[in-house]
N, CA, C and O atoms as a CHARMM CRD file, in Angstrom:
* protein
*
  324
    1    1 MET  N     -6.84600 -16.98000 -18.08700 PROA 1      0.00000
    2    1 MET  CA    -6.92000 -16.93100 -16.63800 PROA 1      0.00000
    3    1 MET  C     -7.79400 -15.74700 -16.22900 PROA 1      0.00000
    4    1 MET  O     -7.61400 -14.64500 -16.74600 PROA 1      0.00000
    5    2 ALA  N     -8.73100 -15.95600 -15.31700 PROA 2      0.00000
    6    2 ALA  CA    -9.62700 -14.90100 -14.85500 PROA 2      0.00000
    7    2 ALA  C     -8.89000 -13.91800 -13.95300 PROA 2      0.00000
    8    2 ALA  O     -8.05300 -14.30100 -13.13600 PROA 2      0.00000
    9    3 ARG  N     -9.22100 -12.65400 -14.12400 PROA 3      0.00000
   10    3 ARG  CA    -8.61300 -11.62500 -13.28800 PROA 3      0.00000
   11    3 ARG  C     -9.49600 -11.40200 -12.07100 PROA 3      0.00000
   12    3 ARG  O    -10.71600 -11.29900 -12.19400 PROA 3      0.00000
   13    4 HSD  N     -8.88300 -11.32800 -10.90500 PROA 4      0.00000
   14    4 HSD  CA    -9.62600 -11.08300  -9.67800 PROA 4      0.00000
   15    4 HSD  C     -9.85100  -9.59500  -9.49600 PROA 4      0.00000
   16    4 HSD  O     -9.00900  -8.77700  -9.86700 PROA 4      0.00000
   17    5 SER  N    -10.98500  -9.25500  -8.92600 PROA 5      0.00000
   18    5 SER  CA   -11.30200  -7.87000  -8.59200 PROA 5      0.00000
   19    5 SER  C    -10.40300  -7.39600  -7.45300 PROA 5      0.00000
   20    5 SER  O     -9.97300  -8.19100  -6.61700 PROA 5      0.00000
   21    6 ASP  N    -10.12400  -6.10400  -7.43000 PROA 6      0.00000
   22    6 ASP  CA    -9.34500  -5.51900  -6.34000 PROA 6      0.00000
   23    6 ASP  C    -10.23900  -5.11100  -5.16700 PROA 6      0.00000
   24    6 ASP  O     -9.74500  -4.59600  -4.16400 PROA 6      0.00000
   25    7 ARG  N    -11.52500  -5.33300  -5.28200 PROA 7      0.00000
   26    7 ARG  CA   -12.48600  -4.91800  -4.27000 PROA 7      0.00000
   27    7 ARG  C    -12.38500  -5.80400  -3.03100 PROA 7      0.00000
   28    7 ARG  O    -12.18400  -7.01500  -3.13200 PROA 7      0.00000
   29    8 ASN  N    -12.52700  -5.18600  -1.86900 PROA 8      0.00000
   30    8 ASN  CA   -12.54800  -5.91800  -0.60200 PROA 8      0.00000
   31    8 ASN  C    -13.95100  -5.92600  -0.02600 PROA 8      0.00000
   32    8 ASN  O    -14.74200  -5.01700  -0.27500 PROA 8      0.00000
   33    9 PHE  N    -14.25000  -6.95300   0.74100 PROA 9      0.00000
   34    9 PHE  CA   -15.52200  -7.05600   1.45100 PROA 9      0.00000
   35    9 PHE  C    -15.24800  -6.96600   2.94800 PROA 9      0.00000
   36    9 PHE  O    -14.27100  -7.52500   3.44500 PROA 9      0.00000
   37   10 TYR  N    -16.11200  -6.26400   3.65300 PROA 10     0.00000
   38   10 TYR  CA   -16.04200  -6.12200   5.10300 PROA 10     0.00000
   39   10 TYR  C    -17.12000  -7.02600   5.67800 PROA 10     0.00000
   40   10 TYR  O    -18.30200  -6.83900   5.39200 PROA 10     0.00000
   41   11 LEU  N    -16.72900  -7.99500   6.48000 PROA 11     0.00000
   42   11 LEU  CA   -17.66400  -8.96100   7.05300 PROA 11     0.00000
   43   11 LEU  C    -17.70400  -8.82500   8.56100 PROA 11     0.00000
   44   11 LEU  O    -16.71000  -8.47700   9.19700 PROA 11     0.00000
   45   12 LYS  N    -18.88000  -9.10800   9.12700 PROA 12     0.00000
   46   12 LYS  CA   -19.05800  -9.07100  10.58100 PROA 12     0.00000
   47   12 LYS  C    -19.79000 -10.33000  11.01400 PROA 12     0.00000
   48   12 LYS  O    -20.74300 -10.77100  10.37100 PROA 12     0.00000
   49   13 PHE  N    -19.32100 -10.90000  12.12500 PROA 13     0.00000
   50   13 PHE  CA   -19.98300 -12.07200  12.69400 PROA 13     0.00000
   51   13 PHE  C    -19.59600 -12.18900  14.15900 PROA 13     0.00000
   52   13 PHE  O    -18.63200 -11.55600  14.59000 PROA 13     0.00000
   53   14 PRO  N    -20.32800 -12.98900  14.93800 PROA 14     0.00000
   54   14 PRO  CA   -20.02400 -13.12000  16.36800 PROA 14     0.00000
   55   14 PRO  C    -18.59800 -13.60200  16.59100 PROA 14     0.00000
   56   14 PRO  O    -18.09800 -14.44900  15.85100 PROA 14     0.00000
   57   15 ALA  N    -17.94900 -13.05900  17.61200 PROA 15     0.00000
   58   15 ALA  CA   -16.56200 -13.41400  17.92000 PROA 15     0.00000
   59   15 ALA  C    -16.40000 -14.91300  18.16700 PROA 15     0.00000
   60   15 ALA  O    -15.34200 -15.47700  17.88800 PROA 15     0.00000
   61   16 ASP  N    -17.44200 -15.55800  18.68900 PROA 16     0.00000
   62   16 ASP  CA   -17.31900 -16.98900  18.95900 PROA 16     0.00000
   63   16 ASP  C    -17.37400 -17.84200  17.68900 PROA 16     0.00000
   64   16 ASP  O    -17.30900 -19.06800  17.77200 PROA 16     0.00000
   65   17 ALA  N    -17.49200 -17.21500  16.52300 PROA 17     0.00000
   66   17 ALA  CA   -17.42700 -17.94800  15.25600 PROA 17     0.00000
   67   17 ALA  C    -16.02000 -18.47500  15.01000 PROA 17     0.00000
   68   17 ALA  O    -15.83500 -19.45600  14.29000 PROA 17     0.00000
   69   18 PHE  N    -15.02300 -17.81800  15.61400 PROA 18     0.00000
   70   18 PHE  CA   -13.64000 -18.29600  15.47400 PROA 18     0.00000
   71   18 PHE  C    -13.52800 -19.66500  16.12700 PROA 18     0.00000
   72   18 PHE  O    -13.91900 -19.84500  17.28100 PROA 18     0.00000
   73   19 GLN  N    -12.98700 -20.63800  15.37900 PROA 19     0.00000
   74   19 GLN  CA   -12.86900 -22.00800  15.87500 PROA 19     0.00000
   75   19 GLN  C    -11.43400 -22.39500  16.22900 PROA 19     0.00000
   76   19 GLN  O    -11.15700 -22.85900  17.33500 PROA 19     0.00000
   77   20 ARG  N    -10.53900 -22.19700  15.28100 PROA 20     0.00000
   78   20 ARG  CA    -9.14500 -22.60100  15.48500 PROA 20     0.00000
   79   20 ARG  C     -8.29300 -21.99800  14.37000 PROA 20     0.00000
   80   20 ARG  O     -8.80300 -21.43400  13.40200 PROA 20     0.00000
   81   21 GLU  N     -6.97600 -22.13800  14.54000 PROA 21     0.00000
   82   21 GLU  CA    -6.09400 -21.65600  13.48500 PROA 21     0.00000
   83   21 GLU  C     -4.86600 -22.53400  13.37300 PROA 21     0.00000
   84   21 GLU  O     -4.47000 -23.21600  14.31800 PROA 21     0.00000
   85   22 THR  N     -4.28800 -22.49800  12.21200 PROA 22     0.00000
   86   22 THR  CA    -3.02400 -23.16700  11.95100 PROA 22     0.00000
   87   22 THR  C     -2.01300 -22.06800  11.62800 PROA 22     0.00000
   88   22 THR  O     -2.31600 -20.87900  11.72800 PROA 22     0.00000
   89   23 LYS  N     -0.84900 -22.47100  11.25200 PROA 23     0.00000
   90   23 LYS  CA     0.18600 -21.50600  10.89400 PROA 23     0.00000
   91   23 LYS  C     -0.24400 -20.63300   9.70400 PROA 23     0.00000
   92   23 LYS  O      0.16000 -19.47500   9.60900 PROA 23     0.00000
   93   24 LYS  N     -1.06300 -21.18800   8.79700 PROA 24     0.00000
   94   24 LYS  CA    -1.39600 -20.48500   7.55700 PROA 24     0.00000
   95   24 LYS  C     -2.85400 -20.08300   7.39900 PROA 24     0.00000
   96   24 LYS  O     -3.17800 -19.35200   6.46300 PROA 24     0.00000
   97   25 ALA  N     -3.74700 -20.53100   8.27800 PROA 25     0.00000
   98   25 ALA  CA    -5.17300 -20.24800   8.07200 PROA 25     0.00000
   99   25 ALA  C     -5.92900 -20.15400   9.39800 PROA 25     0.00000
  100   25 ALA  O     -5.48800 -20.65200  10.43400 PROA 25     0.00000
  101   26 LYS  N     -7.08400 -19.49600   9.31900 PROA 26     0.00000
  102   26 LYS  CA    -8.00500 -19.41500  10.46200 PROA 26     0.00000
  103   26 LYS  C     -9.32800 -20.04500  10.04800 PROA 26     0.00000
  104   26 LYS  O     -9.76700 -19.92200   8.90500 PROA 26     0.00000
  105   27 CYS  N     -9.94700 -20.71600  10.99800 PROA 27     0.00000
  106   27 CYS  CA   -11.22300 -21.37400  10.74500 PROA 27     0.00000
  107   27 CYS  C    -12.32300 -20.65100  11.51500 PROA 27     0.00000
  108   27 CYS  O    -12.20800 -20.41600  12.71700 PROA 27     0.00000
  109   28 PHE  N    -13.38900 -20.30400  10.79800 PROA 28     0.00000
  110   28 PHE  CA   -14.55200 -19.66100  11.39400 PROA 28     0.00000
  111   28 PHE  C    -15.77700 -20.52000  11.12900 PROA 28     0.00000
  112   28 PHE  O    -15.92400 -21.08500  10.04500 PROA 28     0.00000
  113   29 ARG  N    -16.65200 -20.61700  12.11600 PROA 29     0.00000
  114   29 ARG  CA   -17.92300 -21.33100  11.96000 PROA 29     0.00000
  115   29 ARG  C    -18.93300 -20.30100  11.49300 PROA 29     0.00000
  116   29 ARG  O    -19.39500 -19.47800  12.28400 PROA 29     0.00000
  117   30 LEU  N    -19.27900 -20.33800  10.21700 PROA 30     0.00000
  118   30 LEU  CA   -20.20700 -19.37900   9.62300 PROA 30     0.00000
  119   30 LEU  C    -21.42700 -20.12800   9.10900 PROA 30     0.00000
  120   30 LEU  O    -21.32900 -20.96100   8.20800 PROA 30     0.00000
  121   31 GLY  N    -22.56200 -19.82100   9.68800 PROA 31     0.00000
  122   31 GLY  CA   -23.75500 -20.59500   9.36400 PROA 31     0.00000
  123   31 GLY  C    -23.57200 -21.99400   9.91000 PROA 31     0.00000
  124   31 GLY  O    -23.29700 -22.17100  11.09700 PROA 31     0.00000
  125   32 ASN  N    -23.72200 -22.98500   9.05500 PROA 32     0.00000
  126   32 ASN  CA   -23.56000 -24.37900   9.46400 PROA 32     0.00000
  127   32 ASN  C    -22.25600 -24.98700   8.98400 PROA 32     0.00000
  128   32 ASN  O    -22.08400 -26.20500   9.02300 PROA 32     0.00000
  129   33 SER  N    -21.33500 -24.14500   8.53100 PROA 33     0.00000
  130   33 SER  CA   -20.09700 -24.65400   7.94300 PROA 33     0.00000
  131   33 SER  C    -18.85600 -24.05100   8.58300 PROA 33     0.00000
  132   33 SER  O    -18.85500 -22.90000   9.02000 PROA 33     0.00000
  133   34 ASP  N    -17.80800 -24.84800   8.62700 PROA 34     0.00000
  134   34 ASP  CA   -16.49600 -24.33700   9.00000 PROA 34     0.00000
  135   34 ASP  C    -15.84900 -23.79200   7.73500 PROA 34     0.00000
  136   34 ASP  O    -15.75900 -24.48800   6.72400 PROA 34     0.00000
  137   35 VAL  N    -15.39900 -22.54300   7.79800 PROA 35     0.00000
  138   35 VAL  CA   -14.79100 -21.89400   6.64200 PROA 35     0.00000
  139   35 VAL  C    -13.34900 -21.54400   6.98400 PROA 35     0.00000
  140   35 VAL  O    -13.08600 -20.80300   7.93100 PROA 35     0.00000
  141   36 TRP  N    -12.42100 -22.08600   6.20300 PROA 36     0.00000
  142   36 TRP  CA   -11.00300 -21.80900   6.39300 PROA 36     0.00000
  143   36 TRP  C    -10.60600 -20.62500   5.52500 PROA 36     0.00000
  144   36 TRP  O    -10.86100 -20.61300   4.32000 PROA 36     0.00000
  145   37 ILE  N     -9.98200 -19.63300   6.14500 PROA 37     0.00000
  146   37 ILE  CA    -9.52800 -18.43200   5.44600 PROA 37     0.00000
  147   37 ILE  C     -8.00500 -18.36800   5.56300 PROA 37     0.00000
  148   37 ILE  O     -7.47100 -18.35800   6.67200 PROA 37     0.00000
  149   38 PRO  N     -7.30100 -18.32300   4.42400 PROA 38     0.00000
  150   38 PRO  CA    -5.84200 -18.18000   4.49300 PROA 38     0.00000
  151   38 PRO  C     -5.47200 -16.85400   5.16500 PROA 38     0.00000
  152   38 PRO  O     -6.01000 -15.80400   4.81400 PROA 38     0.00000
  153   39 LYS  N     -4.56100 -16.90900   6.12100 PROA 39     0.00000
  154   39 LYS  CA    -4.13500 -15.68600   6.81700 PROA 39     0.00000
  155   39 LYS  C     -3.58100 -14.66400   5.83100 PROA 39     0.00000
  156   39 LYS  O     -3.71900 -13.45900   6.04300 PROA 39     0.00000
  157   40 SER  N     -2.96100 -15.13200   4.76700 PROA 40     0.00000
  158   40 SER  CA    -2.37900 -14.22400   3.78100 PROA 40     0.00000
  159   40 SER  C     -3.43400 -13.39300   3.04900 PROA 40     0.00000
  160   40 SER  O     -3.10000 -12.38800   2.42000 PROA 40     0.00000
  161   41 GLN  N     -4.71700 -13.80600   3.12600 PROA 41     0.00000
  162   41 GLN  CA    -5.79400 -13.08800   2.44700 PROA 41     0.00000
  163   41 GLN  C     -6.56900 -12.16000   3.37600 PROA 41     0.00000
  164   41 GLN  O     -7.42500 -11.40600   2.91400 PROA 41     0.00000
  165   42 ILE  N     -6.28400 -12.20100   4.67200 PROA 42     0.00000
  166   42 ILE  CA    -6.98000 -11.33700   5.62100 PROA 42     0.00000
  167   42 ILE  C     -6.33800  -9.95800   5.57400 PROA 42     0.00000
  168   42 ILE  O     -5.19000  -9.77900   5.98100 PROA 42     0.00000
  169   43 VAL  N     -7.09900  -8.98300   5.07100 PROA 43     0.00000
  170   43 VAL  CA    -6.60300  -7.61600   4.93400 PROA 43     0.00000
  171   43 VAL  C     -6.63500  -6.92000   6.28600 PROA 43     0.00000
  172   43 VAL  O     -5.71900  -6.17400   6.63000 PROA 43     0.00000
  173   44 TYR  N     -7.69800  -7.16800   7.05300 PROA 44     0.00000
  174   44 TYR  CA    -7.89100  -6.51800   8.35300 PROA 44     0.00000
  175   44 TYR  C     -8.75200  -7.42700   9.21300 PROA 44     0.00000
  176   44 TYR  O     -9.68000  -8.06700   8.71800 PROA 44     0.00000
  177   45 GLU  N     -8.44000  -7.48300  10.51000 PROA 45     0.00000
  178   45 GLU  CA    -9.25200  -8.27200  11.44800 PROA 45     0.00000
  179   45 GLU  C     -9.25300  -7.58000  12.80600 PROA 45     0.00000
  180   45 GLU  O     -8.21700  -7.10500  13.27100 PROA 45     0.00000
  181   46 ASP  N    -10.41800  -7.52700  13.43300 PROA 46     0.00000
  182   46 ASP  CA   -10.54500  -6.92800  14.75200 PROA 46     0.00000
  183   46 ASP  C    -11.68100  -7.62700  15.48300 PROA 46     0.00000
  184   46 ASP  O    -12.70700  -7.95000  14.88500 PROA 46     0.00000
  185   47 THR  N    -11.49600  -7.85900  16.77300 PROA 47     0.00000
  186   47 THR  CA   -12.55300  -8.44000  17.60100 PROA 47     0.00000
  187   47 THR  C    -12.75200  -7.54100  18.80600 PROA 47     0.00000
  188   47 THR  O    -11.81900  -7.27300  19.56300 PROA 47     0.00000
  189   48 GLN  N    -13.98000  -7.08100  18.97000 PROA 48     0.00000
  190   48 GLN  CA   -14.33900  -6.29000  20.15100 PROA 48     0.00000
  191   48 GLN  C    -15.84300  -6.35000  20.35600 PROA 48     0.00000
  192   48 GLN  O    -16.60800  -6.56200  19.41600 PROA 48     0.00000
  193   49 ASP  N    -16.24900  -6.15900  21.59400 PROA 49     0.00000
  194   49 ASP  CA   -17.66500  -6.17700  21.95900 PROA 49     0.00000
  195   49 ASP  C    -18.40300  -7.40400  21.43000 PROA 49     0.00000
  196   49 ASP  O    -19.55700  -7.31200  21.01100 PROA 49     0.00000
  197   50 GLY  N    -17.72000  -8.56300  21.45500 PROA 50     0.00000
  198   50 GLY  CA   -18.36900  -9.80400  21.06000 PROA 50     0.00000
  199   50 GLY  C    -18.57900  -9.98100  19.57600 PROA 50     0.00000
  200   50 GLY  O    -19.34700 -10.84800  19.15700 PROA 50     0.00000
  201   51 GLU  N    -17.90700  -9.17200  18.77000 PROA 51     0.00000
  202   51 GLU  CA   -18.08800  -9.24900  17.32500 PROA 51     0.00000
  203   51 GLU  C    -16.72400  -9.20800  16.63100 PROA 51     0.00000
  204   51 GLU  O    -15.83300  -8.45800  17.03100 PROA 51     0.00000
  205   52 THR  N    -16.58000 -10.01800  15.59800 PROA 52     0.00000
  206   52 THR  CA   -15.36700 -10.01200  14.78700 PROA 52     0.00000
  207   52 THR  C    -15.65800  -9.28800  13.48400 PROA 52     0.00000
  208   52 THR  O    -16.67100  -9.53800  12.83100 PROA 52     0.00000
  209   53 SER  N    -14.76300  -8.39600  13.11800 PROA 53     0.00000
  210   53 SER  CA   -14.82500  -7.69900  11.83400 PROA 53     0.00000
  211   53 SER  C    -13.61800  -8.14200  11.03900 PROA 53     0.00000
  212   53 SER  O    -12.50500  -8.19200  11.56200 PROA 53     0.00000
  213   54 ILE  N    -13.83500  -8.46400   9.78300 PROA 54     0.00000
  214   54 ILE  CA   -12.74600  -8.96000   8.94300 PROA 54     0.00000
  215   54 ILE  C    -12.92800  -8.41100   7.53400 PROA 54     0.00000
  216   54 ILE  O    -14.04700  -8.32700   7.02900 PROA 54     0.00000
  217   55 THR  N    -11.83300  -8.04400   6.91400 PROA 55     0.00000
  218   55 THR  CA   -11.86600  -7.56500   5.53500 PROA 55     0.00000
  219   55 THR  C    -11.08700  -8.55500   4.68000 PROA 55     0.00000
  220   55 THR  O     -9.94600  -8.90600   4.97900 PROA 55     0.00000
  221   56 LEU  N    -11.74500  -8.99700   3.59900 PROA 56     0.00000
  222   56 LEU  CA   -11.16600  -9.99200   2.69700 PROA 56     0.00000
  223   56 LEU  C    -11.35000  -9.54900   1.25300 PROA 56     0.00000
  224   56 LEU  O    -12.26700  -8.78400   0.95600 PROA 56     0.00000
  225   57 PRO  N    -10.49400 -10.01600   0.35600 PROA 57     0.00000
  226   57 PRO  CA   -10.70600  -9.74500  -1.05900 PROA 57     0.00000
  227   57 PRO  C    -12.02100 -10.37000  -1.54500 PROA 57     0.00000
  228   57 PRO  O    -12.43700 -11.43100  -1.08200 PROA 57     0.00000
  229   58 GLU  N    -12.65000  -9.68100  -2.48400 PROA 58     0.00000
  230   58 GLU  CA   -13.94000 -10.13600  -3.01000 PROA 58     0.00000
  231   58 GLU  C    -13.88200 -11.57400  -3.51400 PROA 58     0.00000
  232   58 GLU  O    -14.80900 -12.34600  -3.26400 PROA 58     0.00000
  233   59 TRP  N    -12.82300 -11.95000  -4.21300 PROA 59     0.00000
  234   59 TRP  CA   -12.77200 -13.27200  -4.82400 PROA 59     0.00000
  235   59 TRP  C    -12.84000 -14.37900  -3.78000 PROA 59     0.00000
  236   59 TRP  O    -13.45600 -15.41500  -4.03200 PROA 59     0.00000
  237   60 ILE  N    -12.22600 -14.18900  -2.61900 PROA 60     0.00000
  238   60 ILE  CA   -12.23800 -15.26000  -1.61900 PROA 60     0.00000
  239   60 ILE  C    -13.59900 -15.32400  -0.92900 PROA 60     0.00000
  240   60 ILE  O    -14.05500 -16.40500  -0.55600 PROA 60     0.00000
  241   61 VAL  N    -14.24600 -14.17500  -0.75800 PROA 61     0.00000
  242   61 VAL  CA   -15.59800 -14.15700  -0.18100 PROA 61     0.00000
  243   61 VAL  C    -16.54500 -14.95200  -1.07400 PROA 61     0.00000
  244   61 VAL  O    -17.34700 -15.74900  -0.58700 PROA 61     0.00000
  245   62 ILE  N    -16.44700 -14.73000  -2.37700 PROA 62     0.00000
  246   62 ILE  CA   -17.30500 -15.44400  -3.32800 PROA 62     0.00000
  247   62 ILE  C    -16.93300 -16.92700  -3.38500 PROA 62     0.00000
  248   62 ILE  O    -17.81000 -17.79100  -3.36900 PROA 62     0.00000
  249   63 GLU  N    -15.63800 -17.21900  -3.44900 PROA 63     0.00000
  250   63 GLU  CA   -15.17800 -18.61500  -3.50900 PROA 63     0.00000
  251   63 GLU  C    -15.64800 -19.40700  -2.29300 PROA 63     0.00000
  252   63 GLU  O    -16.02700 -20.57100  -2.42000 PROA 63     0.00000
  253   64 LYS  N    -15.62800 -18.78500  -1.11600 PROA 64     0.00000
  254   64 LYS  CA   -16.02000 -19.46300   0.12000 PROA 64     0.00000
  255   64 LYS  C    -17.53300 -19.42200   0.35700 PROA 64     0.00000
  256   64 LYS  O    -18.03800 -20.09200   1.25900 PROA 64     0.00000
  257   65 GLY  N    -18.26700 -18.62800  -0.46000 PROA 65     0.00000
  258   65 GLY  CA   -19.72400 -18.55900  -0.32800 PROA 65     0.00000
  259   65 GLY  C    -20.18000 -17.86100   0.94100 PROA 65     0.00000
  260   65 GLY  O    -21.17800 -18.25600   1.54300 PROA 65     0.00000
  261   66 ILE  N    -19.45200 -16.81700   1.35500 PROA 66     0.00000
  262   66 ILE  CA   -19.78100 -16.13800   2.61100 PROA 66     0.00000
  263   66 ILE  C    -20.24300 -14.69200   2.39300 PROA 66     0.00000
  264   66 ILE  O    -20.09600 -13.85000   3.27800 PROA 66     0.00000
  265   67 GLU  N    -20.79800 -14.41500   1.22000 PROA 67     0.00000
  266   67 GLU  CA   -21.28800 -13.06600   0.91000 PROA 67     0.00000
  267   67 GLU  C    -22.35800 -12.59200   1.88800 PROA 67     0.00000
  268   67 GLU  O    -22.48500 -11.39300   2.13600 PROA 67     0.00000
  269   68 SER  N    -23.12300 -13.52000   2.44000 PROA 68     0.00000
  270   68 SER  CA   -24.21500 -13.13800   3.34200 PROA 68     0.00000
  271   68 SER  C    -23.70600 -12.50800   4.63600 PROA 68     0.00000
  272   68 SER  O    -24.48400 -11.89900   5.37000 PROA 68     0.00000
  273   69 PHE  N    -22.42000 -12.64400   4.92100 PROA 69     0.00000
  274   69 PHE  CA   -21.84900 -12.05000   6.12900 PROA 69     0.00000
  275   69 PHE  C    -21.26200 -10.66300   5.86800 PROA 69     0.00000
  276   69 PHE  O    -20.74900 -10.01800   6.78200 PROA 69     0.00000
  277   70 ALA  N    -21.34000 -10.20800   4.61400 PROA 70     0.00000
  278   70 ALA  CA   -20.82800  -8.88300   4.27000 PROA 70     0.00000
  279   70 ALA  C    -21.70000  -7.81100   4.91000 PROA 70     0.00000
  280   70 ALA  O    -22.92400  -7.93800   4.95000 PROA 70     0.00000
  281   71 ASP  N    -21.07000  -6.76400   5.40600 PROA 71     0.00000
  282   71 ASP  CA   -21.77700  -5.62900   6.00400 PROA 71     0.00000
  283   71 ASP  C    -22.41000  -4.81200   4.87800 PROA 71     0.00000
  284   71 ASP  O    -21.70700  -4.11600   4.14400 PROA 71     0.00000
  285   72 GLN  N    -23.72000  -4.89400   4.74100 PROA 72     0.00000
  286   72 GLN  CA   -24.42100  -4.26200   3.62600 PROA 72     0.00000
  287   72 GLN  C    -24.28600  -2.74000   3.64000 PROA 72     0.00000
  288   72 GLN  O    -24.19600  -2.13100   2.57500 PROA 72     0.00000
  289   73 ASP  N    -24.27100  -2.11300   4.81400 PROA 73     0.00000
  290   73 ASP  CA   -24.09800  -0.65500   4.88400 PROA 73     0.00000
  291   73 ASP  C    -22.76000  -0.25000   4.28100 PROA 73     0.00000
  292   73 ASP  O    -22.66700   0.75200   3.57300 PROA 73     0.00000
  293   74 TRP  N    -21.73700  -1.02800   4.56500 PROA 74     0.00000
  294   74 TRP  CA   -20.40100  -0.73600   4.03400 PROA 74     0.00000
  295   74 TRP  C    -20.38000  -0.92600   2.52300 PROA 74     0.00000
  296   74 TRP  O    -19.77000  -0.13300   1.80600 PROA 74     0.00000
  297   75 LEU  N    -21.04700  -1.98100   2.03100 PROA 75     0.00000
  298   75 LEU  CA   -21.08600  -2.23200   0.59000 PROA 75     0.00000
  299   75 LEU  C    -21.85000  -1.12300  -0.13300 PROA 75     0.00000
  300   75 LEU  O    -21.43400  -0.67000  -1.19900 PROA 75     0.00000
  301   76 ASP  N    -22.97800  -0.68600   0.45800 PROA 76     0.00000
  302   76 ASP  CA   -23.79600   0.35500  -0.16800 PROA 76     0.00000
  303   76 ASP  C    -23.03900   1.68300  -0.25100 PROA 76     0.00000
  304   76 ASP  O    -23.18700   2.42900  -1.21800 PROA 76     0.00000
  305   77 ALA  N    -22.23700   1.96600   0.76100 PROA 77     0.00000
  306   77 ALA  CA   -21.49000   3.22700   0.77700 PROA 77     0.00000
  307   77 ALA  C    -20.33100   3.18500  -0.21100 PROA 77     0.00000
  308   77 ALA  O    -19.86200   4.23100  -0.66000 PROA 77     0.00000
  309   78 GLY  N    -19.87700   2.01200  -0.54500 PROA 78     0.00000
  310   78 GLY  CA   -18.75200   1.88300  -1.46600 PROA 78     0.00000
  311   78 GLY  C    -17.43800   1.97300  -0.72800 PROA 78     0.00000
  312   78 GLY  O    -17.30200   2.69200   0.26200 PROA 78     0.00000
  313   79 GLU  N    -16.49200   1.24000  -1.22600 PROA 79     0.00000
  314   79 GLU  CA   -15.17300   1.24300  -0.61200 PROA 79     0.00000
  315   79 GLU  C    -14.48600   2.57500  -0.89900 PROA 79     0.00000
  316   79 GLU  O    -14.55600   3.06900  -2.02500 PROA 79     0.00000
  317   80 PRO  N    -13.82900   3.16100   0.09100 PROA 80     0.00000
  318   80 PRO  CA   -13.14000   4.43500  -0.13300 PROA 80     0.00000
  319   80 PRO  C    -12.09700   4.30300  -1.23600 PROA 80     0.00000
  320   80 PRO  O    -11.43200   3.27400  -1.35900 PROA 80     0.00000
  321   81 GLU  N    -11.96600   5.34400  -2.02600 PROA 81     0.00000
  322   81 GLU  CA   -10.97700   5.36600  -3.12100 PROA 81     0.00000
  323   81 GLU  C     -9.59800   5.60200  -2.56600 PROA 81     0.00000
  324   81 GLU  O     -8.62800   5.65400  -3.32300 PROA 81     0.00000
């Protein structure tokens, strides 16, 4: 069984990307696709000034193919220890 990284990714996208939610997941329109994110995997979420910021585990970002929405400045600086 593959071990998942403990690293988190910080993503930013327009607040209107949020589409809908169920009891267990939120749906965001990212690019041309609807992407469902389990609420249990959302480490942090904030919406202000027309932008949504969300922090997710690396494995789910890769699994969902949404790496392009990662905040590159945050990745370059490295996650705080």
